[in-house]
Structures are given as structure tokens and as C-alpha cells.
MARDREN-711482 format. One record per residue (C-alpha): residue number from 1; residue in one letter; chain; z, x, y. Coordinates in Angstrom, 2 decimals, always signed. Example, Ala and Ser with C-alpha at 12.3 -4.5 7.8 and 13.67 -1.06 7.14 Angstrom:
2
PT    i  aa  ch       zz       xx       yy
PT    1   a   A    +7.80   +12.30    -4.50
PT    2   s   A    +7.14   +13.67    -1.06
//
This chain:
57
PT    i  aa  ch       zz       xx       yy
PT    1   m   A   -63.89    -1.33   -26.80
PT    2   i   A   -60.60    -2.43   -27.60
PT    3   n   A   -57.73    -0.83   -28.08
PT    4   c   A   -56.14    -2.01   -31.13
PT    5   n   A   -52.78    +0.77   -30.71
PT    6   f   A   -49.95    -2.03   -30.85
PT    7   s   A   -47.27    -2.83   -32.95
PT    8   m   A   -45.38    -6.30   -33.12
PT    9   k   A   -41.86    -6.53   -34.03
PT   10   y   A   -40.04    -9.30   -34.27
PT   11   i   A   -36.27   -10.34   -35.46
PT   12   q   A   -34.82   -13.56   -37.04
PT   13   l   A   -32.06   -14.48   -35.49
PT   14   t   A   -30.01   -17.45   -37.37
PT   15   s   A   -26.77   -19.42   -36.43
PT   16   s   A   -24.27   -21.61   -38.05
PT   17   k   A   -25.43   -24.61   -39.94
PT   18   n   A   -25.16   -28.20   -38.05
PT   19   r   A   -24.75   -31.35   -39.65
PT   20   r   A   -28.09   -32.03   -40.06
PT   21   l   A   -28.86   -29.34   -42.54
PT   22   w   A   -25.47   -29.17   -44.53
PT   23   n   A   -27.11   -29.72   -48.09
PT   24   i   A   -29.77   -27.73   -47.55
PT   25   h   A   -28.58   -24.03   -46.39
PT   26   d   A   -25.89   -22.57   -44.58
PT   27   r   A   -27.81   -20.94   -41.72
PT   28   m   A   -30.34   -21.82   -39.43
PT   29   p   A   -33.07   -20.26   -37.07
PT   30   v   A   -32.16   -20.19   -33.44
PT   31   i   A   -34.77   -20.50   -30.99
PT   32   l   A   -34.24   -18.58   -27.58
PT   33   k   A   -35.50   -20.73   -24.23
PT   34   r   A   -37.69   -18.97   -22.67
PT   35   e   A   -35.65   -18.45   -19.47
PT   36   d   A   -33.35   -16.70   -21.97
PT   37   e   A   -35.37   -13.97   -23.39
PT   38   a   A   -35.06   -11.37   -20.22
PT   39   l   A   -31.37   -11.94   -20.57
PT   40   w   A   -31.14   -11.53   -24.62
PT   41   l   A   -33.58    -8.51   -24.49
PT   42   d   A   -31.71    -6.75   -21.26
PT   43   r   A   -29.97    -3.74   -22.81
PT   44   e   A   -27.57    -3.42   -19.50
PT   45   v   A   -25.70    -6.75   -20.67
PT   46   q   A   -23.08    -6.02   -22.43
PT   47   e   A   -21.22    -9.28   -22.31
PT   48   g   A   -20.87   -10.86   -25.66
PT   49   e   A   -19.54   -14.14   -25.13
PT   50   l   A   -23.07   -14.48   -22.60
PT   51   l   A   -25.13   -13.40   -25.36
PT   52   e   A   -23.28   -15.64   -27.89
PT   53   s   A   -23.82   -18.78   -25.89
PT   54   l   A   -27.36   -18.06   -26.01
PT   55   l   A   -27.41   -18.35   -29.85
PT   56   l   A   -27.05   -22.21   -30.07
PT   57   p   A   -29.19   -24.11   -33.32
//
């Protein structure tokens, strides 16, 4: 029997638009690199500048 007691959650991160999207929308999605995911999710990390550097479009 398969255990189906799980819940999937997500958050959509957005950033300022780049030059290519200037006429479509004022925000664009941010996609974290796989190697940055653990850093982003680490609750011990409190350095705003470090975390903000991950939010590149």
C-alpha cells in the first residue's frame, strides 16, 4: 500500500523585470539554482545580502 499522507508546498519568488520583459510585466520569476536551494531553505542563514544575491532573474 502507498502512503499518501503528504502535502506539497511551493512559493513563487519574483524579481524585478529585465530588459527583455519590460513591455510584458513588471515582475519576473526567479529560479534558484539547485546548488543554492539548501542555502535558501537554511533557517540559520540570516545574511540578507547573501540571500538576495540568489534572487537573480
